[in-house]
C-alpha positions as CSV (number, residue, x, y, z in Angstrom):
1,M,-3.5,1.8,-9.0
2,K,-1.5,3.6,-11.7
3,F,2.2,4.2,-11.5
4,R,4.4,6.6,-13.5
5,M,7.3,4.3,-14.0
6,T,7.9,0.7,-15.1
7,I,9.0,-2.1,-12.8
8,A,12.3,-2.1,-14.7
9,A,12.8,1.6,-13.9
10,F,12.0,0.9,-10.3
11,L,14.6,-1.9,-10.0
12,A,17.2,0.2,-11.8
13,G,16.5,3.1,-9.4
14,L,16.9,0.8,-6.5
15,T,20.3,-0.2,-7.8
16,L,21.5,3.4,-8.1
17,A,20.2,4.3,-4.7
18,A,21.9,1.3,-3.1
19,H,25.2,2.1,-4.7
20,A,25.0,5.6,-3.5
21,Q,24.9,4.5,0.1
22,T,28.1,3.6,2.1
23,A,26.7,1.4,4.9
24,S,28.2,-2.0,4.8
25,A,25.9,-5.0,4.2
26,A,25.4,-7.8,6.7
27,S,26.5,-11.3,5.9
28,E,23.1,-12.8,6.5
29,V,19.4,-11.9,6.5
30,R,16.8,-13.6,8.7
31,I,13.4,-14.0,7.2
32,A,10.1,-15.5,8.5
33,R,6.9,-16.4,6.8
34,Q,3.7,-18.3,7.6
35,Y,1.6,-21.1,6.0
36,G,-0.5,-20.8,2.8
37,I,-0.3,-20.3,-0.9
38,A,-0.1,-16.6,-0.6
39,Y,3.4,-17.0,0.7
40,L,4.5,-18.8,-2.4
41,P,6.8,-16.0,-3.6
42,M,8.9,-16.6,-0.5
43,T,9.0,-20.4,-1.2
44,I,10.3,-19.7,-4.7
45,M,12.8,-17.2,-3.3
46,E,14.2,-19.9,-1.0
47,R,14.1,-22.7,-3.6
48,D,15.8,-20.6,-6.3
49,K,18.1,-18.7,-3.9
50,L,16.9,-15.4,-5.4
51,V,18.1,-13.2,-2.5
52,E,21.6,-14.7,-2.8
53,K,21.5,-14.2,-6.6
54,Y,20.7,-10.5,-6.4
55,A,23.0,-10.0,-3.5
56,R,25.9,-11.4,-5.6
57,A,24.9,-9.1,-8.5
58,A,25.2,-6.2,-6.1
59,G,28.7,-7.2,-5.2
60,L,27.9,-9.0,-1.9
61,K,29.6,-12.3,-1.4
62,D,28.7,-15.3,0.8
63,V,25.3,-13.9,2.0
64,T,23.4,-16.4,4.1
65,V,19.6,-16.4,4.1
66,K,18.0,-18.0,7.1
67,W,14.3,-18.9,6.6
68,S,11.9,-19.6,9.4
69,T,8.2,-20.6,9.3
70,F,5.7,-19.6,12.0
71,A,2.1,-20.3,12.7
72,G,1.2,-16.7,13.6
73,A,2.4,-13.1,13.7
74,N,2.8,-12.6,17.4
75,V,6.1,-14.6,17.7
76,M,7.5,-12.9,14.6
77,N,6.6,-9.5,16.0
78,D,8.5,-10.2,19.2
79,A,11.4,-11.5,17.2
80,L,11.6,-8.3,15.1
81,L,11.5,-6.2,18.3
82,S,14.3,-8.3,19.9
83,N,16.4,-8.2,16.7
84,S,16.1,-11.9,16.2
85,L,14.6,-11.4,12.8
86,D,15.2,-8.8,10.0
87,L,12.1,-9.4,7.8
88,A,8.7,-11.1,8.5
89,A,5.6,-11.8,6.5
90,V,2.4,-10.9,8.3
91,G,-1.2,-10.0,7.7
92,T,-1.7,-6.4,6.6
93,T,-3.4,-5.3,9.8
94,V,-0.3,-6.0,11.8
95,L,1.6,-3.2,10.0
96,P,-0.3,-0.2,11.4
97,L,-0.1,-1.6,14.9
98,M,3.6,-2.3,14.8
99,W,4.4,1.0,13.1
100,S,2.4,2.9,15.7
101,K,4.1,1.0,18.6
102,T,7.7,1.4,17.4
103,K,7.7,4.8,15.6
104,G,10.7,6.8,16.6
105,T,12.2,4.1,18.8
106,P,15.4,2.0,18.3
107,Q,13.2,-0.9,17.3
108,E,11.3,1.0,14.6
109,I,9.4,-1.3,12.2
110,K,7.9,-0.4,8.8
111,G,6.5,-2.1,5.8
112,V,8.9,-3.3,3.2
113,C,6.6,-4.4,0.4
114,A,3.4,-6.3,-0.3
115,I,3.5,-10.0,-1.1
116,A,0.0,-10.8,-2.4
117,S,-3.5,-9.6,-2.7
118,A,-5.6,-12.7,-2.1
119,P,-9.3,-12.7,-0.9
120,H,-10.5,-14.2,2.4
121,L,-13.7,-16.2,1.9
122,L,-16.2,-16.7,4.7
123,N,-17.4,-20.2,4.0
124,T,-20.2,-22.0,5.9
125,R,-22.1,-25.3,5.9
126,N,-25.2,-23.7,7.4
127,P,-27.7,-23.6,4.5
128,N,-29.8,-20.9,6.2
129,V,-26.9,-18.4,6.2
130,K,-27.0,-16.4,2.9
131,S,-25.2,-13.3,4.2
132,I,-23.6,-12.2,7.5
133,R,-27.0,-10.9,8.6
134,D,-28.2,-14.5,8.9
135,F,-25.7,-15.7,11.5
136,S,-27.2,-16.4,14.9
137,S,-25.9,-17.0,18.4
138,S,-25.8,-20.8,17.6
139,D,-23.3,-20.3,14.8
140,R,-19.5,-20.4,15.3
141,I,-17.1,-18.7,12.9
142,A,-13.5,-19.9,13.0
143,L,-10.6,-17.6,12.2
144,P,-6.9,-17.4,13.1
145,A,-7.2,-15.1,16.1
146,A,-10.6,-13.7,17.4
147,K,-10.8,-9.9,17.3
148,V,-7.2,-9.3,16.2
149,S,-6.3,-11.3,13.0
150,I,-6.8,-9.7,9.6
151,Q,-9.9,-11.9,9.1
152,A,-11.3,-10.7,12.4
153,V,-10.8,-7.0,11.3
154,E,-12.4,-7.7,7.9
155,L,-15.4,-9.3,9.6
156,Q,-15.8,-6.3,11.9
157,M,-15.6,-4.1,8.8
158,A,-18.3,-6.2,7.1
159,A,-20.5,-6.0,10.3
160,S,-20.1,-2.2,10.4
161,Q,-21.4,-2.1,6.8
162,A,-24.3,-4.4,7.5
163,F,-25.3,-3.3,11.0
164,G,-23.8,0.2,11.3
165,M,-20.5,1.4,12.7
166,K,-21.6,1.2,16.3
167,N,-22.2,-2.5,15.8
168,Y,-18.9,-3.4,14.2
169,G,-18.3,-6.1,16.9
170,K,-21.7,-7.7,16.6
171,L,-20.3,-11.0,15.3
172,D,-17.2,-11.1,17.6
173,A,-19.2,-13.2,20.1
174,I,-19.5,-16.1,17.7
175,T,-15.9,-16.1,16.5
176,V,-13.4,-18.7,17.7
177,S,-9.7,-18.9,17.3
178,R,-8.5,-21.8,15.2
179,S,-5.6,-22.5,12.8
180,H,-6.8,-22.8,9.2
181,P,-6.1,-26.6,9.0
182,D,-8.0,-27.2,12.3
183,A,-10.9,-24.9,11.3
184,M,-11.2,-26.6,7.9
185,A,-11.3,-30.0,9.5
186,A,-14.0,-28.9,11.9
187,L,-16.1,-27.3,9.2
188,L,-15.9,-30.4,6.9
189,S,-16.6,-32.8,9.7
190,G,-20.2,-31.8,9.9
191,T,-20.3,-32.5,13.6
192,S,-18.3,-29.6,15.1
193,E,-20.0,-26.5,16.5
194,I,-17.8,-24.6,14.0
195,D,-20.0,-24.2,11.0
196,A,-18.2,-21.3,9.3
197,H,-14.6,-20.5,8.5
198,F,-13.1,-17.2,7.3
199,T,-10.1,-18.4,5.3
200,W,-8.2,-18.3,2.1
201,A,-6.4,-20.5,-0.5
202,P,-5.7,-23.3,-0.4
203,Y,-8.2,-24.0,2.4
204,S,-11.1,-22.1,0.9
205,F,-10.7,-24.1,-2.4
206,R,-10.7,-27.4,-0.5
207,E,-13.8,-26.5,1.5
208,L,-15.8,-25.4,-1.6
209,K,-15.2,-28.8,-3.2
210,D,-17.7,-30.1,-0.6
211,P,-21.3,-29.5,-1.9
212,R,-22.5,-28.6,1.6
213,I,-20.2,-25.6,1.8
214,H,-20.9,-22.2,0.2
215,T,-19.4,-18.7,0.5
216,V,-21.1,-16.0,2.4
217,L,-18.6,-13.2,2.1
218,N,-15.5,-12.2,0.0
219,S,-13.2,-9.8,1.8
220,F,-12.5,-7.9,-1.5
221,D,-16.2,-6.9,-1.6
222,V,-15.9,-5.5,1.9
223,L,-12.8,-3.5,1.0
224,G,-13.9,-2.3,-2.4
225,G,-11.5,-4.4,-4.6
226,P,-8.1,-6.1,-4.6
227,T,-6.4,-5.5,-1.3
228,T,-3.0,-6.4,0.1
229,T,-3.6,-9.4,2.4
230,I,0.0,-10.1,3.5
231,L,3.1,-8.0,3.4
232,I,6.7,-7.8,4.7
233,L,7.7,-6.0,7.9
234,G,11.3,-4.9,8.4
235,T,13.4,-3.2,11.0
236,K,14.8,0.2,10.4
237,R,18.1,-1.1,11.6
238,F,18.3,-3.6,8.8
239,H,17.0,-1.2,6.2
240,D,19.5,1.6,7.1
241,Q,22.5,-0.5,7.6
242,N,22.2,-2.9,4.6
243,P,21.0,-1.0,1.5
244,K,22.4,-3.5,-1.0
245,L,20.9,-6.5,0.8
246,Y,17.6,-4.7,1.2
247,E,17.6,-4.0,-2.5
248,A,18.4,-7.7,-3.2
249,F,15.4,-8.8,-1.2
250,L,13.1,-6.5,-3.0
251,K,14.4,-7.6,-6.4
252,A,14.0,-11.2,-5.3
253,M,10.4,-10.7,-4.2
254,H,9.5,-9.1,-7.5
255,A,11.2,-11.8,-9.5
256,A,9.4,-14.5,-7.6
257,G,6.1,-12.9,-8.3
258,E,6.9,-12.7,-12.0
259,T,7.8,-16.4,-12.0
260,I,4.3,-17.2,-10.6
261,K,2.7,-15.0,-13.3
262,T,4.7,-16.5,-16.2
263,N,5.3,-20.1,-15.2
264,K,2.4,-21.4,-13.1
265,P,3.2,-25.1,-13.6
266,Y,6.7,-24.5,-12.1
267,A,5.3,-22.4,-9.3
268,A,2.7,-25.1,-8.4
269,K,5.4,-27.8,-8.4
270,V,7.6,-25.7,-6.1
271,Y,4.6,-25.2,-3.8
272,L,3.8,-28.9,-3.6
273,E,7.3,-30.0,-3.1
274,A,7.8,-27.5,-0.3
275,T,4.5,-28.0,1.6
276,K,3.8,-31.7,0.9
277,D,0.2,-30.7,0.6
278,T,-2.2,-33.3,-0.8
279,D,-3.6,-31.0,-3.5
280,S,-3.0,-32.1,-7.1
281,L,-0.8,-30.1,-9.4
282,A,-4.0,-29.2,-11.3
283,D,-5.6,-28.0,-8.1
284,V,-2.7,-25.7,-7.3
285,E,-2.5,-24.3,-10.8
286,K,-6.3,-23.6,-10.6
287,M,-5.7,-21.5,-7.5
288,L,-2.8,-19.6,-9.1
289,N,-5.0,-18.9,-12.1
290,D,-7.7,-17.3,-9.9
291,P,-7.7,-13.7,-11.1
292,Q,-8.3,-12.5,-7.6
293,I,-5.0,-13.9,-6.4
294,Q,-2.3,-11.4,-7.4
295,Y,1.4,-11.5,-6.5
296,T,2.7,-7.9,-6.4
297,I,5.1,-6.0,-4.3
298,M,3.0,-2.8,-4.5
299,P,0.6,-2.3,-1.6
300,Q,-3.1,-2.0,-2.3
301,R,-5.8,-0.4,-0.2
302,V,-3.8,-0.5,3.0
303,E,-5.4,2.8,4.0
304,K,-8.8,1.0,4.4
305,F,-7.5,-0.9,7.4
306,V,-5.8,2.1,8.9
307,T,-8.9,4.2,8.7
308,F,-11.2,1.5,10.2
309,M,-8.8,0.5,12.9
310,H,-8.5,4.1,14.0
311,E,-12.3,4.6,13.9
312,I,-12.9,1.7,16.3
313,G,-10.0,2.7,18.6
314,T,-7.7,-0.2,17.9
315,L,-5.1,2.1,16.3
316,K,-4.3,5.2,18.4
317,T,-1.7,6.8,16.2
318,V,-2.3,7.3,12.5
319,P,0.1,8.3,9.8
320,A,-0.4,11.5,7.9
321,S,-0.4,9.2,4.8
322,W,-0.5,5.5,4.8
323,Q,2.7,5.5,2.7
324,E,4.5,6.8,5.8
325,M,4.3,3.3,7.3
326,F,6.5,1.9,4.5
327,F,10.1,2.3,3.7
328,P,10.2,4.5,0.6
329,E,11.9,2.2,-1.9
330,V,8.7,0.3,-2.8
331,F,7.2,3.6,-4.1
332,T,10.0,4.4,-6.5
333,L,7.6,3.4,-9.2
334,G,5.7,6.6,-8.6
335,A,2.9,7.8,-6.3
336,P,-0.2,5.6,-6.2
């Protein structure tokens, strides 16, 4: 996507907008994330205290950032609705559902920014499966949450392309819900009924080290190119009442992404120290050098999910434009 202004102009614009508002800032911000290398910007933000840094620069003193890590989006969604969280990192398909559910209510939730565009890979150890057309009733595809996770929606999109829109759910019957670590262990065991896994880095990289494993599908091929995989949801309450702290968070997220782009050895070191993963430093740097893994705050191809989810009836209310689902600050760069 092309934008009319630079990132520097965007950040400068945020500063002016925040200073123009009179709402007082909170003394803390509560942020939740999940597991995986796509969440690395948030790990760097915590390690380097970037939110605190930009909050101080905006004149906010003694800001506390409370970080939490969850295994899935459902608990985070509930926490946002109950005002137990301010910001949460989720799969992109959660945004249209939460926006539709809360629009115009006191608990209104919108998108804050993207975190990363990182492809999901459908890996299998079944040598007879060369494309999704080759899966049979004896295969089992593991993904985080059958029918509802972002991987499940991407698989339905792929099925609609392969078998026709009416058959978008053709592969749902052979999907099973597993966490990425459990699914990877099952796939690599060679004995589990699970012989395929729709996953992403670092799990996809680890699986493909095994010569028995090959990739059947790349989600970017389904979606037509780089697509926001995870993003930040935020409450309207936090956005409206805390403009300077909201600005600090956006600046911190952008800065963390720039750190990954310009200093991959440092980013890899931070990741390993935080996660205690068994990957080598070289392995993590290889992941970060994958040109398909991009860390950017600008959303990409979100409308693809909105359109499809509406077509299959999952999303009842659709925005006039997909940008409506986001707070406007992220688009200060210019219209996509």
